[in-house]
C-alpha positions in Angstrom: 99.2 9.3 159.5 102.0 11.4 158.0 99.5 13.4 155.9 97.4 14.1 159.0 100.1 16.4 160.4 99.2 20.1 160.2 100.5 21.6 157.0 101.7 18.3 155.6 99.8 18.6 152.3 100.9 22.2 151.9 104.5 21.2 152.5 104.3 18.4 149.9 102.8 20.8 147.3 105.5 23.5 147.8 108.5 21.1 148.0 110.5 21.1 144.8 114.0 20.1 143.4 115.3 22.9 141.2 118.5 23.2 139.1 120.3 26.4 138.5 122.9 26.3 135.7 125.7 28.8 135.9 126.7 30.2 132.4 130.0 29.1 131.0 131.9 29.6 127.8 133.3 26.0 127.4 130.7 23.5 128.7 131.7 19.8 128.9 130.5 17.7 126.0 129.7 14.9 128.5 126.9 16.9 130.2 123.6 17.7 128.5 121.0 19.9 130.1 117.4 19.6 128.8 115.5 22.6 130.0 112.0 21.5 128.8 112.3 18.0 130.2 114.0 19.3 133.4 116.8 16.7 133.3 120.5 16.4 133.1 122.3 13.6 131.2 125.9 12.8 132.2 128.0 10.4 130.0 130.8 8.8 132.0 133.6 6.8 130.4 134.0 3.7 132.7 136.3 1.7 130.4 139.2 1.9 132.8 137.0 0.4 135.6 135.6 -2.5 133.5 136.9 -6.0 133.1 139.3 -6.8 130.2 136.5 -8.4 128.2 134.1 -5.5 128.3 133.7 -2.9 125.6 134.3 0.1 127.9 131.3 2.0 126.4 130.3 5.2 128.3 127.4 5.0 130.7 124.8 7.7 130.9 123.3 8.9 134.2 120.1 10.9 134.1 119.2 13.3 136.9 115.6 14.6 137.1 114.5 17.9 138.5 111.2 19.9 138.7 112.5 22.8 136.8 115.7 24.2 135.3 116.8 27.8 135.5 119.6 29.7 133.9 120.7 33.2 135.1 117.4 35.0 135.6 117.1 35.8 139.3 113.5 37.0 139.1 112.3 33.8 137.4 113.9 31.7 140.1 112.4 33.8 142.9 108.9 33.7 141.2 109.1 29.9 141.5 109.8 30.1 145.2 107.5 33.0 146.1 104.3 31.0 146.9 106.2 28.8 149.4 107.9 31.9 151.0 104.6 33.7 151.4 103.0 30.7 152.9 105.1 31.3 156.0 102.9 34.3 156.9 99.9 31.9 157.0 101.5 29.5 159.5 103.4 27.2 157.2 107.2 26.8 157.3 109.7 26.8 154.4 113.3 25.9 153.9 115.3 27.0 150.9 118.7 25.1 150.5 121.4 26.0 148.0 123.6 23.1 147.2 126.5 22.6 144.7 130.2 22.5 144.2 132.7 25.4 144.8 132.0 28.6 142.8 128.8 27.1 141.3 126.6 30.1 142.2 125.2 29.2 145.7 125.9 32.6 147.2 124.8 34.4 144.1 121.5 32.5 144.1 120.8 33.4 147.8 122.4 36.9 148.1 123.1 38.0 144.5 124.6 41.4 143.7 123.4 44.8 144.9 124.4 46.9 142.0 120.9 46.6 140.4 117.6 45.2 141.3 117.8 42.5 138.6 120.7 40.8 140.3 119.3 40.7 143.8 119.2 37.1 145.2 116.5 35.2 147.0 117.2 36.6 150.5 116.8 40.4 149.7 113.8 39.7 147.5 112.2 37.5 150.1 112.8 40.2 152.8 111.2 42.9 150.5 108.2 40.8 149.6 107.5 39.7 153.2 107.7 43.2 154.6 105.4 44.5 151.8 102.9 41.7 152.5 102.9 42.4 156.2 102.3 46.1 155.6 99.2 45.2 153.5 97.8 42.9 156.2 94.9 44.0 158.3 94.1 42.9 161.8 96.5 40.6 163.6 100.1 40.9 162.2 102.7 38.2 163.2 105.8 39.2 165.1 109.0 38.9 163.1 112.4 37.9 164.4 115.6 37.2 162.5 118.6 35.0 163.4 121.7 33.9 161.6 123.9 30.9 162.6 126.4 28.5 161.1 126.5 24.7 161.3 129.8 23.1 161.8 130.6 19.4 161.9 129.2 18.9 165.4 128.3 22.4 166.7 126.0 25.4 166.0 127.4 29.0 166.4 125.5 32.3 166.6 126.7 34.7 164.0 124.7 37.8 165.1 127.0 37.9 168.2 130.5 39.3 167.8 132.0 36.4 169.7 130.1 33.7 167.7 129.2 31.6 170.8 128.0 28.0 170.5 124.3 27.3 170.9 122.5 24.1 171.5 120.2 22.4 169.0 118.0 19.5 170.2 115.6 17.1 168.5 112.0 16.8 169.4 109.4 14.1 168.6 106.6 16.6 167.8 106.5 19.6 165.4 108.6 21.6 164.8 110.9 18.6 165.4 114.0 20.8 166.1 114.5 23.4 168.8 117.4 25.9 169.1 118.8 27.3 172.3 116.9 30.3 173.7 120.2 32.1 174.0 120.3 32.3 170.1 120.2 36.0 169.2 116.8 36.9 167.8 116.6 40.4 166.4 113.1 41.9 166.4 112.1 43.2 163.0 108.6 44.6 163.6 107.1 48.0 162.6 108.3 50.4 160.0 111.9 49.6 160.4 111.4 45.9 159.9 112.8 45.9 156.3 116.1 47.6 157.3 116.5 45.4 160.4 116.0 42.2 158.5 118.7 43.4 156.0 121.0 44.3 158.9 120.7 40.9 160.4 121.3 39.2 157.1 124.4 41.2 156.2 125.8 40.9 159.8 125.6 37.2 159.5 127.3 37.2 156.1 130.2 39.3 157.5 130.7 37.0 160.5 130.5 33.7 158.6 133.6 31.5 158.2 134.6 29.4 155.3 133.9 25.7 155.2 130.7 25.9 157.4 127.0 25.7 156.4 125.1 28.9 157.2 121.4 29.5 157.9 119.4 32.7 157.9 116.2 32.2 159.9 113.1 34.4 160.0 110.6 33.4 162.7 106.9 34.5 162.5 104.9 34.3 165.8 101.1 34.8 165.8 98.8 35.7 168.6 98.3 32.1 169.6 102.0 31.7 170.1 102.2 29.4 167.0 105.5 29.8 165.2 106.5 29.3 161.6 110.0 29.5 160.1 111.6 30.6 156.9 115.2 29.2 156.6 117.7 30.1 153.9 120.5 27.6 154.0 123.8 27.6 152.1 125.3 24.1 152.1 129.0 24.3 151.5 131.0 21.7 149.5 133.7 19.9 151.5 137.2 21.2 150.8 139.7 18.7 149.3 142.7 17.6 151.4 146.1 16.7 149.9 144.7 16.6 146.4 142.1 13.9 147.2 138.5 14.0 146.4 136.7 15.0 149.6 133.6 13.1 148.6 130.1 14.3 149.5 130.9 15.4 153.0 129.5 14.4 156.4 126.3 16.4 156.1 125.5 15.0 152.6 126.2 11.4 153.8 123.9 11.9 156.8 121.1 13.4 154.7 121.4 10.6 152.1 121.1 8.0 154.8 117.9 9.6 156.1 116.4 9.8 152.6 117.3 6.1 152.0 115.5 5.2 155.2 112.5 7.2 154.1 112.4 5.4 150.7 112.8 2.0 152.2 110.4 2.5 155.2 113.0 1.8 157.8 113.9 4.0 160.8 117.0 6.2 160.9 118.2 9.0 163.2 118.9 12.6 162.3 121.9 13.1 164.6 124.6 12.2 162.1 125.1 15.9 161.4 123.6 19.2 162.6 122.4 20.0 159.1 120.5 16.8 158.8 118.8 17.5 162.1 117.9 21.0 160.9 116.2 19.5 157.9 114.1 17.1 160.0 111.0 19.3 159.8 111.1 19.1 156.0 111.5 15.3 155.9 108.7 14.8 158.5 106.2 17.1 156.7 106.3 20.1 159.0 108.0 22.3 156.5 108.4 22.5 152.7 111.8 22.0 151.2 113.0 23.9 148.1 116.3 22.3 147.2 118.3 24.2 144.6 121.3 22.5 143.1 123.8 24.9 141.4 125.7 23.4 138.5 128.8 24.3 136.6 129.2 22.7 133.2 132.9 22.9 132.9 134.9 19.6 132.5 136.8 20.3 135.8 133.5 20.3 137.8 132.1 17.1 136.4 133.3 15.1 139.3 131.2 17.2 141.7 128.1 16.5 139.8 128.9 12.8 139.9 129.4 13.0 143.6 126.1 14.8 144.2 124.1 12.4 141.9 123.1 9.9 144.5 121.8 12.6 146.9 119.9 14.4 144.1 118.3 11.1 142.9 117.1 10.2 146.4 115.6 13.7 146.9 113.7 13.6 143.7 112.4 10.1 144.5 111.3 11.1 148.0 109.5 14.3 146.7 107.8 12.2 144.0 106.5 9.7 146.6 105.2 12.5 148.8 103.3 14.0 145.9 101.8 10.6 145.0 100.8 10.0 148.6 99.2 13.5 148.7 97.2 12.9 145.5 96.1 9.5 146.6 94.9 11.0 149.9 92.9 13.7 148.1 91.1 11.2 145.9 90.2 8.9 148.8 89.1 11.5 151.4 87.3 14.1 149.3 85.5 14.4 145.9 87.6 15.8 143.1 87.1 19.6 142.5 84.6 20.6 139.9 86.1 21.1 136.4 87.2 24.6 135.7 85.0 26.4 133.2 86.8 27.6 130.2 86.9 31.4 130.1 87.7 33.8 127.3 90.4 36.4 127.3 90.5 39.0 130.0 89.6 41.8 127.5 87.7 40.2 124.7 87.0 42.1 121.4 83.9 44.2 121.4 81.2 43.4 118.8 78.2 45.8 118.7 74.8 44.1 118.8 72.2 44.7 116.2 69.8 46.4 118.6 72.4 48.6 120.2 70.5 51.9 119.7 67.1 50.5 120.8 68.3 48.8 124.0 69.9 51.8 125.6 73.5 51.1 124.7 73.8 47.4 125.5 76.5 45.4 123.8 77.7 41.8 123.6 81.2 40.5 124.3 82.5 37.9 121.9 85.3 35.5 122.8 86.4 35.0 119.2 89.8 36.6 118.5 90.1 39.4 116.0 91.5 38.3 112.7 92.8 41.7 111.7 93.1 44.7 114.0 95.5 47.2 112.5 94.2 47.4 108.9 90.9 47.4 107.0 91.8 44.4 104.8 89.3 41.6 105.2 90.6 38.2 106.3 89.3 34.8 105.4 85.8 34.2 106.8 85.3 37.8 107.7 83.0 40.4 106.3 85.0 42.6 103.9 83.0 45.6 105.0 84.2 45.5 108.6 87.1 47.7 109.6 88.2 45.3 112.3 88.0 42.2 110.2 85.0 40.8 112.1 81.8 39.8 110.3 78.7 41.9 110.9 76.4 38.9 111.8 73.7 41.1 113.1 73.3 43.1 109.9 73.4 39.9 107.9 70.6 38.4 109.9 68.5 41.6 109.6 68.8 41.9 105.8 70.1 38.8 104.1 70.1 40.5 100.7 72.2 43.5 101.6 74.6 44.1 104.6 74.6 47.7 105.8 77.9 48.9 107.1 78.2 50.6 110.5 80.4 53.4 111.5 84.0 52.5 111.0 83.3 50.2 108.1 84.0 51.0 104.4 82.3 49.3 101.6 84.3 47.8 98.7 83.8 50.9 96.5 84.9 53.4 99.3 88.5 52.2 99.4 90.9 52.9 96.6 92.2 49.5 96.0 94.3 50.6 93.0 98.0 50.2 93.0 99.2 50.0 96.6 95.7 50.8 98.1 96.2 53.6 100.6 92.8 52.9 102.1 91.5 56.5 101.8 87.8 57.1 101.1 86.9 58.4 97.7 85.2 61.8 97.4 81.9 60.7 95.7 80.8 58.0 98.2 77.1 57.8 99.1 76.3 56.2 102.4 73.1 54.1 102.4 72.1 54.1 106.0 68.8 53.0 107.5 67.3 54.5 110.7 68.6 51.7 112.9 72.1 52.1 111.4 72.1 55.8 112.2 71.3 55.1 115.8 74.1 52.6 115.9 76.4 55.3 114.4 75.4 57.7 117.2 76.0 55.1 119.9 79.4 54.2 118.5 80.4 57.9 118.3 79.4 58.3 121.9 81.5 55.3 123.0 84.5 56.6 121.1 84.1 60.1 122.5 84.0 58.7 126.1 87.1 56.6 125.4 89.0 59.6 123.9 88.1 61.6 127.0 89.4 59.0 129.4 92.6 58.6 127.3 93.3 62.3 127.3 92.9 62.5 131.1 95.3 59.6 131.4 97.9 61.4 129.2 97.5 64.5 131.4 98.1 62.5 134.6 101.1 60.8 133.1 102.6 64.1 132.0 102.1 65.5 135.5 103.8 62.4 136.9 106.7 63.0 134.5 107.1 66.6 135.6 107.1 65.7 139.3 109.4 62.9 138.8 111.8 65.1 136.8 111.9 67.6 139.6 112.6 65.0 142.2 115.2 63.4 139.9 117.1 66.6 139.7 117.0 67.2 143.4 118.2 63.7 144.1 121.0 64.2 141.6 122.2 67.3 143.4 121.9 65.7 146.8 123.8 62.6 145.8 126.5 64.7 144.3 126.9 66.6 147.5 127.0 63.5 149.6 129.5 61.7 147.4 131.8 64.7 147.3 131.7 65.1 151.1 132.3 61.4 151.6 135.3 61.3 149.2 136.8 64.4 150.9 136.8 62.5 154.2 138.0 59.3 152.6 135.2 57.1 153.8 133.0 54.6 152.0 129.3 54.7 151.2 126.9 54.3 154.0 123.3 52.9 154.2 121.7 56.4 153.6 123.7 56.9 150.4 122.8 53.4 149.1 119.1 53.9 149.8 119.2 57.3 148.0 120.8 55.6 145.0 118.1 53.0 144.9 115.4 55.8 145.0 117.3 57.7 142.3 117.3 54.7 140.0 113.6 54.0 140.7 112.6 57.6 139.9 114.5 57.4 136.6 112.6 54.2 135.7 109.4 55.9 136.6 110.1 58.7 134.1 110.9 56.2 131.4 107.7 54.3 131.9 105.6 57.5 131.9 107.1 58.8 128.7 106.7 55.4 126.9 103.0 55.2 128.0 102.3 58.8 126.9 103.7 58.0 123.5 101.6 54.8 123.1 98.4 56.4 124.3 98.9 59.4 122.0 99.2 57.1 119.1 95.9 55.4 120.1 94.2 58.8 120.4 95.3 59.7 116.8 93.9 56.4 115.5 90.6 56.9 117.3 90.3 60.5 116.1 91.0 59.3 112.6 88.1 56.8 113.0 85.8 59.6 114.1 86.7 61.9 111.2 87.0 59.5 108.3 84.9 56.6 109.5 87.8 54.1 109.4 91.3 53.5 110.7 94.0 53.9 108.0 95.7 50.6 107.3 99.4 50.0 107.6 101.4 51.1 104.6 102.7 48.3 102.4 106.0 49.4 100.9 106.4 46.3 98.7 103.3 47.2 96.6 103.9 51.0 96.4 103.5 52.8 93.1 105.0 56.0 91.8 101.7 57.8 92.5 101.9 56.7 96.1 105.4 58.0 96.5 104.5 61.3 94.9 101.6 61.7 97.3 103.9 61.0 100.3 106.4 63.6 99.1 103.6 66.2 98.6 102.3 65.5 102.1 105.8 65.8 103.6 106.4 69.1 101.9 103.0 70.4 103.0 103.7 69.4 106.6 107.1 71.1 106.6 105.6 74.3 105.2 103.0 74.3 108.0 105.7 73.8 110.6 107.8 76.7 109.2 104.8 79.0 109.1 104.1 78.2 112.8 107.7 78.8 113.8 107.7 82.2 111.9 104.5 83.3 113.5 105.7 82.3 117.0 109.0 84.3 116.4 107.1 87.4 115.3 104.8 87.3 118.3 107.7 86.4 120.6 105.4 84.1 122.7 106.8 81.1 124.6 104.0 78.6 125.0 104.3 76.6 128.2 104.6 72.9 127.8 101.5 72.1 129.8 99.2 74.1 127.5 100.6 73.4 124.0 97.9 72.6 121.5 100.2 70.5 119.3 100.8 66.9 120.1 103.3 66.6 123.0 105.3 63.5 122.3 107.7 62.8 125.1 110.6 60.7 123.9 113.9 59.5 125.4 116.6 58.9 122.8 118.1 55.4 122.8 121.5 55.5 124.3 124.2 52.9 123.6 124.4 50.1 126.2 127.8 51.2 127.2 126.3 54.5 128.5 123.6 52.7 130.5 125.8 50.1 132.2 128.7 52.2 133.2 131.1 49.3 133.1 134.8 50.5 133.0 135.6 47.5 130.9 133.4 48.7 128.1 135.8 51.5 127.2 135.3 55.3 127.3 131.8 56.7 126.9 130.8 58.4 123.7 131.6 62.1 123.7 128.0 63.4 122.8 126.7 61.9 126.1 129.4 63.2 128.5 129.2 66.6 130.1 131.9 68.3 132.0 131.8 69.9 135.3 130.9 73.2 133.7 127.4 72.0 132.7 126.4 70.6 136.1 122.7 69.9 136.7 122.2 72.4 139.5 123.7 75.7 140.6 124.4 74.4 144.0 127.7 72.9 142.8 126.7 69.2 142.4 129.8 67.2 141.9 128.1 64.1 140.6 129.5 64.8 137.1 133.1 65.0 138.3 133.0 62.0 140.7 134.8 59.0 139.3 132.6 56.3 137.9 129.5 58.6 138.0 129.6 60.2 134.5 126.3 62.1 134.1 124.6 61.7 130.8 121.5 63.9 130.1 118.7 62.9 127.8 116.6 65.9 126.8 112.9 65.6 126.5 111.1 67.3 123.6 108.6 68.4 126.2 110.9 71.0 127.6 112.6 69.5 130.7 115.9 67.7 131.1 116.5 64.6 133.1 120.0 63.5 134.1 120.8 59.8 133.6 123.4 58.3 135.9 125.0 54.9 135.4 124.1 52.4 138.2 126.7 52.1 141.0 129.1 49.2 140.5 
């Protein structure tokens, strides 16, 4: 009967008990966290509580979780994202952060806004939900946001300046709890939905009071008036009084009693605390529950873990029972799903078929992994004539006595295997090719030519993206400098517009970095493919351990020859006095960003002064409009010059 409720199975699948461990320098030796097994072992010395005849040996308490997380905010949010996005489809979800004082509850939900990596669950959820709504076609649910706090026996609206009390009543049917209609519900539809959701969240954070549980609620209403809820709850730890241990608190005791009644099969009310009543949809199957316990490993916080142990144990047992009941219901009502067929890799290695030329360019895809990709050295079980290390089975089947190499393969006598083996083809090699092999060669050359054409177009597109991003980056740099200088002149703080511009500024900089890295990688691939077309094979990686004096002399001669060619080009360009634009240079255009020290990128005042080569004064500002971003405190501008001919300023993220 419990599983027959709408969304009951989905709620059981998405419900999970997670552990988030806050980093510390001196963890207690009595607490051991096993990340793989997702459990925590606590060793307690109970000798002073035992009888005189007992040994007083420490007892070990083990707490089980579904998964353990450290300090990666993105990894924690990725675990919760399926349950959060299910709210758009009609399901409800409740995320609850629980733990002792300063254990990281607020950091897990809100995070820091200095960079995108430190954003918490709430801002990430708001961004993902709004992006998903923008991609939806057809009927789009209406979105409303509320923020309220739960006291010992009352609920207060935090989106109103006076924080009035609102009523919360229990119902016997889903959604099992109903809030007063006078609760402020901010509409967050349309293009401004993202900003309005953030405004509602930050307004509630500003109005909240210490010692009270808080709940940020997003309501989704569809055309049939059916509602689903996403609730982000921060459960506070009770404050100690007169140096005494406050215990688990009223809300924890009420929640623990409800869980005990669920495990024993008895009946129990939810009116022991407003927080327990708010969690009734989760315990009755109308909403999923993602319970995050935040843990500190210091010795001083060990008592808080011991206090929370009974509640965590009951939550894990209850979730395990719900999953077992769900699996049992699936096996009894429906047939098991068909076994998933094993599939190969997404992009398997390409093996040319024997009849490639006669079948109009058909090819077969093999799921066997390549033994050797970078060099021409043959691996165990592979044909030594194949450049990629894969055996030419088709040629072997066609001519058992002799295997004819295809384009890109070198026979054993075409590679100088002498001291060091550079892999270059000898001058007097005679290729023994049949008619079918020549057709294969032509087909392979066509495939490589098409691939090279696509890669060159990709490089051109990435270079154009880098140019446009560089221009936008410089304009944003100038605009931000003007805004910051004007704000500092008036003595005011940063506003929402400045914060959004800084976020765009940082995103454009990352886009430039990605484009330049991709251009460098693709150009290297183009060089390898061009070498394959010219020489018939890809040069292997150089092995410095087996280098001979002859190899070293060859490298010196090649380096001197390359330097002479470069000098001749520079002299010819100087005589003609021609400046070749970056977009039409014939030489390889490698766009690189020099690797700066971490202290330059973080902009942390505690890291000491920045290196002098990367600091520019106000005299070398990025624009002629008088941008003051270089002179503003905490915004030292460091410029990384591209070899392609344009300069991009790099500004440390705002603290």
